[in-house]
VMD Tcl script that builds the backbone (N, CA, C; Angstrom):
set m [mol new atoms 255]
animate dup $m
set s [atomselect $m all]
$s set {name element resname resid chain x y z} {
  {N N MET 1 A 19.987 -23.765 -7.936}
  {CA C MET 1 A 21.188 -24.313 -6.535}
  {C C MET 1 A 21.681 -22.114 -6.368}
  {N N ALA 2 A 20.941 -21.237 -6.995}
  {CA C ALA 2 A 21.292 -20.097 -7.287}
  {C C ALA 2 A 20.113 -19.604 -5.654}
  {N N ARG 3 A 18.993 -19.981 -6.252}
  {CA C ARG 3 A 18.207 -19.393 -5.008}
  {C C ARG 3 A 18.602 -20.062 -4.095}
  {N N ILE 4 A 18.329 -21.282 -3.564}
  {CA C ILE 4 A 19.049 -21.718 -2.164}
  {C C ILE 4 A 20.430 -20.599 -1.812}
  {N N GLU 5 A 20.840 -20.360 -2.431}
  {CA C GLU 5 A 22.097 -19.893 -1.630}
  {C C GLU 5 A 21.417 -18.262 -1.322}
  {N N THR 6 A 20.745 -17.833 -2.610}
  {CA C THR 6 A 20.026 -16.394 -1.748}
  {C C THR 6 A 19.317 -16.668 -0.711}
  {N N LYS 7 A 18.578 -17.641 -0.373}
  {CA C LYS 7 A 17.550 -17.962 0.365}
  {C C LYS 7 A 18.431 -17.856 1.519}
  {N N ASP 8 A 19.820 -18.697 1.562}
  {CA C ASP 8 A 20.297 -18.707 2.765}
  {C C ASP 8 A 21.261 -17.560 3.273}
  {N N ARG 9 A 21.185 -16.306 1.897}
  {CA C ARG 9 A 22.230 -14.942 2.272}
  {C C ARG 9 A 21.278 -14.295 2.984}
  {N N LEU 10 A 20.006 -14.586 2.535}
  {CA C LEU 10 A 18.662 -13.808 3.030}
  {C C LEU 10 A 18.999 -14.007 4.876}
  {N N GLU 11 A 18.337 -15.196 4.995}
  {CA C GLU 11 A 18.590 -15.534 6.394}
  {C C GLU 11 A 19.605 -15.019 7.119}
  {N N ALA 12 A 20.287 -15.343 6.867}
  {CA C ALA 12 A 21.756 -14.899 7.625}
  {C C ALA 12 A 21.843 -13.415 8.113}
  {N N LEU 13 A 21.410 -12.859 7.000}
  {CA C LEU 13 A 21.177 -11.529 7.222}
  {C C LEU 13 A 20.209 -10.797 7.911}
  {N N PHE 14 A 19.306 -11.452 8.030}
  {CA C PHE 14 A 18.021 -11.350 8.966}
  {C C PHE 14 A 18.217 -11.453 10.130}
  {N N LYS 15 A 19.113 -12.850 10.320}
  {CA C LYS 15 A 19.442 -13.240 11.557}
  {C C LYS 15 A 20.677 -12.172 12.244}
  {N N ARG 16 A 21.330 -11.443 11.481}
  {CA C ARG 16 A 22.298 -10.860 11.641}
  {C C ARG 16 A 21.973 -9.389 12.338}
  {N N TYR 17 A 21.140 -9.185 11.332}
  {CA C TYR 17 A 21.060 -7.398 11.453}
  {C C TYR 17 A 19.220 -7.024 11.343}
  {N N GLY 18 A 18.438 -8.350 11.694}
  {CA C GLY 18 A 17.387 -7.960 11.802}
  {C C GLY 18 A 16.338 -7.592 10.408}
  {N N ASP 19 A 14.945 -7.863 11.166}
  {CA C ASP 19 A 14.094 -7.660 9.279}
  {C C ASP 19 A 14.444 -5.919 9.243}
  {N N PRO 20 A 14.751 -5.376 8.056}
  {CA C PRO 20 A 14.758 -4.088 7.674}
  {C C PRO 20 A 13.351 -3.551 7.835}
  {N N LEU 21 A 12.057 -4.143 7.585}
  {CA C LEU 21 A 11.208 -3.363 7.499}
  {C C LEU 21 A 10.964 -2.902 8.892}
  {N N GLU 22 A 11.209 -3.744 9.858}
  {CA C GLU 22 A 11.014 -3.408 11.700}
  {C C GLU 22 A 12.040 -2.949 11.832}
  {N N ILE 23 A 13.167 -2.379 10.993}
  {CA C ILE 23 A 13.947 -1.226 11.614}
  {C C ILE 23 A 13.791 -0.069 11.545}
  {N N MET 24 A 13.026 -0.398 9.464}
  {CA C MET 24 A 12.498 1.022 9.484}
  {C C MET 24 A 11.487 1.661 10.325}
  {N N ALA 25 A 10.307 0.864 10.813}
  {CA C ALA 25 A 9.531 1.061 11.570}
  {C C ALA 25 A 10.075 1.530 12.958}
  {N N GLU 26 A 10.977 0.946 13.290}
  {CA C GLU 26 A 11.456 1.659 14.399}
  {C C GLU 26 A 11.775 3.080 14.598}
  {N N ILE 27 A 12.981 2.954 13.320}
  {CA C ILE 27 A 13.465 4.805 13.164}
  {C C ILE 27 A 12.315 5.632 12.700}
  {N N ALA 28 A 11.266 5.047 12.405}
  {CA C ALA 28 A 10.239 5.839 11.778}
  {C C ALA 28 A 9.516 6.711 12.883}
  {N N SER 29 A 9.592 5.944 14.450}
  {CA C SER 29 A 8.685 6.200 15.319}
  {C C SER 29 A 9.246 6.409 16.657}
  {N N ASP 30 A 10.724 6.717 16.225}
  {CA C ASP 30 A 12.001 7.010 17.151}
  {C C ASP 30 A 11.334 8.332 16.939}
  {N N PRO 31 A 11.535 9.038 18.460}
  {CA C PRO 31 A 11.264 10.512 18.806}
  {C C PRO 31 A 12.875 10.966 18.684}
  {N N THR 32 A 13.313 10.736 18.889}
  {CA C THR 32 A 14.979 10.951 19.502}
  {C C THR 32 A 15.649 11.138 17.840}
  {N N LYS 33 A 15.221 10.235 16.854}
  {CA C LYS 33 A 15.419 11.106 15.648}
  {C C LYS 33 A 15.232 12.255 15.141}
  {N N ASP 34 A 16.238 12.892 13.684}
  {CA C ASP 34 A 16.188 13.141 13.580}
  {C C ASP 34 A 14.740 13.581 12.316}
  {N N ASP 35 A 13.334 14.450 12.296}
  {CA C ASP 35 A 12.642 14.616 11.490}
  {C C ASP 35 A 12.506 13.874 10.606}
  {N N SER 36 A 13.974 14.609 9.662}
  {CA C SER 36 A 13.237 14.116 8.235}
  {C C SER 36 A 14.374 12.561 7.996}
  {N N VAL 37 A 15.189 11.909 9.051}
  {CA C VAL 37 A 15.262 10.668 9.114}
  {C C VAL 37 A 14.541 9.803 9.548}
  {N N ARG 38 A 12.975 10.604 10.142}
  {CA C ARG 38 A 12.031 9.557 10.659}
  {C C ARG 38 A 10.988 9.610 9.617}
  {N N LEU 39 A 10.759 10.391 8.632}
  {CA C LEU 39 A 10.033 11.007 7.477}
  {C C LEU 39 A 10.361 10.198 5.956}
  {N N ASN 40 A 11.864 10.061 6.258}
  {CA C ASN 40 A 12.430 9.180 5.295}
  {C C ASN 40 A 11.847 7.347 5.325}
  {N N ALA 41 A 12.213 7.023 6.521}
  {CA C ALA 41 A 12.058 5.750 6.758}
  {C C ALA 41 A 10.323 5.696 7.147}
  {N N ALA 42 A 9.458 6.196 7.066}
  {CA C ALA 42 A 7.949 6.079 7.211}
  {C C ALA 42 A 7.736 6.073 5.685}
  {N N LYS 43 A 8.550 6.790 4.718}
  {CA C LYS 43 A 8.099 7.265 3.181}
  {C C LYS 43 A 8.301 6.063 2.620}
  {N N GLU 44 A 9.446 5.004 3.303}
  {CA C GLU 44 A 9.945 4.257 2.344}
  {C C GLU 44 A 8.981 2.839 2.760}
  {N N LEU 45 A 8.737 2.789 4.019}
  {CA C LEU 45 A 7.833 1.854 4.906}
  {C C LEU 45 A 6.402 1.635 3.939}
  {N N ALA 46 A 6.091 2.848 3.558}
  {CA C ALA 46 A 4.571 3.429 3.295}
  {C C ALA 46 A 4.435 2.467 1.894}
  {N N GLY 47 A 5.657 2.180 1.299}
  {CA C GLY 47 A 5.392 1.329 -0.257}
  {C C GLY 47 A 5.643 0.172 -0.074}
  {N N TYR 48 A 5.911 -0.559 1.080}
  {CA C TYR 48 A 5.312 -1.742 1.589}
  {C C TYR 48 A 4.356 -2.131 2.420}
  {N N ALA 49 A 3.243 -0.910 2.583}
  {CA C ALA 49 A 1.912 -1.295 3.377}
  {C C ALA 49 A 0.908 -0.750 2.675}
  {N N HIS 50 A 1.209 0.186 1.601}
  {CA C HIS 50 A -0.163 0.594 0.873}
  {C C HIS 50 A 0.605 0.343 -0.978}
  {N N ALA 51 A -0.405 0.110 -1.643}
  {CA C ALA 51 A -0.550 -0.112 -2.967}
  {C C ALA 51 A -0.527 1.374 -3.330}
  {N N LYS 52 A 0.478 1.505 -4.748}
  {CA C LYS 52 A 0.627 3.223 -4.985}
  {C C LYS 52 A -1.025 3.025 -5.688}
  {N N VAL 53 A -1.308 4.217 -6.198}
  {CA C VAL 53 A -2.546 4.476 -6.875}
  {C C VAL 53 A -2.007 5.297 -7.952}
  {N N LYS 54 A -2.945 4.477 -9.227}
  {CA C LYS 54 A -1.920 5.204 -10.544}
  {C C LYS 54 A -3.675 5.500 -11.480}
  {N N ALA 55 A -3.486 6.494 -12.086}
  {CA C ALA 55 A -4.442 6.483 -12.855}
  {C C ALA 55 A -4.567 5.879 -13.992}
  {N N LEU 56 A -5.704 4.597 -14.610}
  {CA C LEU 56 A -6.058 4.454 -15.608}
  {C C LEU 56 A -7.150 4.615 -16.256}
  {N N GLU 57 A -6.841 4.994 -17.544}
  {CA C GLU 57 A -8.069 5.013 -18.500}
  {C C GLU 57 A -8.314 3.915 -18.710}
  {N N ILE 58 A -9.738 3.976 -18.860}
  {CA C ILE 58 A -10.874 2.852 -19.535}
  {C C ILE 58 A -11.656 3.075 -20.801}
  {N N SER 59 A -11.756 2.410 -21.678}
  {CA C SER 59 A -12.169 2.633 -22.428}
  {C C SER 59 A -12.894 1.239 -23.824}
  {N N GLY 60 A -13.788 2.158 -24.224}
  {CA C GLY 60 A -14.268 0.577 -25.115}
  {C C GLY 60 A -13.480 -0.128 -26.156}
  {N N PRO 61 A -13.887 -0.620 -26.950}
  {CA C PRO 61 A -13.302 -1.219 -28.121}
  {C C PRO 61 A -12.972 0.206 -29.051}
  {N N ASP 62 A -11.754 0.280 -29.412}
  {CA C ASP 62 A -11.022 0.970 -30.690}
  {C C ASP 62 A -11.281 2.723 -29.842}
  {N N GLY 63 A -11.186 3.229 -28.456}
  {CA C GLY 63 A -11.238 4.005 -27.682}
  {C C GLY 63 A -12.594 4.651 -27.653}
  {N N ALA 64 A -13.536 3.789 -27.948}
  {CA C ALA 64 A -14.836 4.447 -27.719}
  {C C ALA 64 A -15.413 4.819 -26.007}
  {N N GLU 65 A -16.100 5.080 -26.106}
  {CA C GLU 65 A -16.598 5.602 -24.757}
  {C C GLU 65 A -17.340 4.376 -24.020}
  {N N LEU 66 A -17.375 4.190 -22.896}
  {CA C LEU 66 A -17.962 3.155 -21.503}
  {C C LEU 66 A -18.951 3.773 -21.185}
  {N N SER 67 A -20.197 3.083 -21.438}
  {CA C SER 67 A -21.054 3.306 -20.232}
  {C C SER 67 A -21.053 2.373 -18.881}
  {N N MET 68 A -21.901 2.891 -17.628}
  {CA C MET 68 A -21.906 2.202 -16.863}
  {C C MET 68 A -23.228 2.377 -15.830}
  {N N ARG 69 A -23.820 1.453 -15.957}
  {CA C ARG 69 A -25.086 1.249 -14.817}
  {C C ARG 69 A -24.721 1.087 -13.026}
  {N N VAL 70 A -24.948 1.753 -12.180}
  {CA C VAL 70 A -24.509 1.091 -10.773}
  {C C VAL 70 A -25.995 0.966 -10.238}
  {N N GLU 71 A -26.529 -0.287 -9.540}
  {CA C GLU 71 A -27.063 -0.399 -8.834}
  {C C GLU 71 A -27.007 -0.685 -7.080}
  {N N LEU 72 A -27.421 0.764 -6.454}
  {CA C LEU 72 A -27.450 0.598 -5.046}
  {C C LEU 72 A -28.577 -0.357 -4.546}
  {N N LYS 73 A -28.213 -1.471 -3.678}
  {CA C LYS 73 A -29.419 -2.058 -2.992}
  {C C LYS 73 A -29.142 -1.993 -1.460}
  {N N GLY 74 A -30.501 -2.354 -0.765}
  {CA C GLY 74 A -30.337 -2.482 0.784}
  {C C GLY 74 A -30.324 -1.231 1.350}
  {N N LYS 75 A -29.394 -1.116 2.122}
  {CA C LYS 75 A -29.293 -0.579 3.155}
  {C C LYS 75 A -28.529 0.962 2.512}
  {N N ILE 76 A -27.854 0.689 1.599}
  {CA C ILE 76 A -27.871 2.139 0.845}
  {C C ILE 76 A -28.620 2.682 0.511}
  {N N MET 77 A -29.555 2.134 0.011}
  {CA C MET 77 A -30.821 2.589 -0.331}
  {C C MET 77 A -31.545 3.014 0.462}
  {N N ASP 78 A -31.790 2.787 1.288}
  {CA C ASP 78 A -32.222 2.954 2.463}
  {C C ASP 78 A -31.663 4.821 3.461}
  {N N MET 79 A -30.553 4.043 3.332}
  {CA C MET 79 A -29.887 5.312 4.147}
  {C C MET 79 A -29.790 6.527 2.594}
  {N N LEU 80 A -29.761 6.417 1.660}
  {CA C LEU 80 A -29.954 7.427 0.789}
  {C C LEU 80 A -31.352 8.113 0.635}
  {N N GLU 81 A -32.527 7.015 1.073}
  {CA C GLU 81 A -33.785 7.619 1.062}
  {C C GLU 81 A -34.135 8.696 2.330}
  {N N LYS 82 A -33.237 8.272 3.154}
  {CA C LYS 82 A -33.639 8.995 4.745}
  {C C LYS 82 A -32.777 10.249 4.012}
  {N N LEU 83 A -31.627 10.386 3.691}
  {CA C LEU 83 A -30.908 11.469 3.748}
  {C C LEU 83 A -31.714 12.266 2.834}
  {N N GLN 84 A -32.217 11.917 1.711}
  {CA C GLN 84 A -33.275 13.012 0.508}
  {C C GLN 84 A -34.790 13.274 0.840}
  {N N LYS 85 A -34.764 12.733 2.836}
  {CA C LYS 85 A -35.914 13.569 3.094}
  {C C LYS 85 A -35.960 14.727 4.020}
}
mol reanalyze $m
mol bondsrecalc $m
mol representation Tube
mol addrep $m
């Protein structure tokens, strides 16, 4: 039951105030707003538009090194061969 109440509340808030992401986008693109306000809105929006890049260490069993083989095929190989000439 709580899930339905939350959904109803969210729908009411969206109806009354609008979509928060659209509001942030409007603020970020409004040249009449202070630059710091626009930058803050853009930074907040970026979190919804782009995934954060995280470092990830990959290792084999018991931390052993991994080896990798990459094969380039088709057009990529043709382009590399042309660049090497």
